[in-house]
C-alpha positions as CSV (number, residue, x, y, z in Angstrom):
1,M,-12.7,-16.6,-18.4
2,L,-9.1,-15.5,-19.0
3,T,-6.8,-17.5,-21.2
4,R,-3.5,-18.8,-19.8
5,A,-1.5,-16.1,-21.7
6,T,-3.7,-13.3,-20.4
7,T,-3.5,-14.6,-16.8
8,N,0.3,-14.8,-17.0
9,A,0.5,-11.3,-18.5
10,V,-1.7,-9.9,-15.7
11,A,0.5,-11.6,-13.0
12,H,3.7,-10.4,-14.7
13,R,2.4,-6.8,-14.9
14,A,1.4,-6.8,-11.2
15,S,4.8,-8.0,-10.1
16,S,6.5,-5.4,-12.3
17,M,4.4,-2.7,-10.8
18,R,5.3,-3.8,-7.3
19,R,9.0,-3.8,-8.3
20,M,8.7,-0.3,-9.7
21,R,7.0,0.9,-6.5
22,R,9.8,-0.5,-4.4
23,R,12.4,1.2,-6.5
24,A,10.6,4.5,-6.5
25,V,10.3,4.8,-2.7
26,N,12.4,7.3,-0.8
27,A,15.8,5.9,0.2
28,T,15.1,6.4,3.9
29,R,12.0,4.1,3.6
30,L,13.3,0.6,2.6
31,Y,10.9,-2.1,1.5
32,C,11.4,-5.7,2.5
33,A,12.9,-7.6,-0.4
34,T,11.3,-11.0,0.2
35,N,8.7,-12.3,-2.2
36,G,5.2,-11.3,-1.1
37,C,6.2,-9.2,1.9
38,T,5.3,-5.5,1.4
39,S,6.3,-4.1,4.7
40,F,9.0,-1.5,5.4
41,L,12.3,-2.4,7.0
42,V,13.1,-1.1,10.5
43,L,16.5,0.7,10.5
44,D,19.1,0.1,13.1
45,E,21.7,2.8,12.4
46,L,24.1,1.9,15.1
47,G,24.4,-1.7,13.9
48,G,24.2,-0.8,10.2
49,V,21.4,-3.2,9.4
50,A,17.7,-3.0,8.6
51,H,15.2,-5.8,9.4
52,C,11.6,-6.7,8.7
53,E,9.4,-7.2,11.7
54,I,7.0,-9.4,9.7
55,C,9.2,-12.0,8.0
56,G,12.5,-11.5,9.7
57,Y,14.5,-10.5,6.6
58,T,17.8,-8.7,7.5
59,R,19.7,-6.4,5.2
60,R,23.1,-4.7,5.7
61,L,23.3,-1.0,5.0
62,G,26.1,0.7,3.3
């Protein structure tokens, strides 16, 4: 059984690794920024926005 401190440390490390993975991805492949959603955003270059087909998050580009 893990102690509370160990459990928190493991959860924090996992979220940090996800954050690093999102930052390291190529600029043309944007990750969704919502908590828990790990899908890529779909780019709409004419409208200047990117959106997530899973959760509906929308992000303005440029």
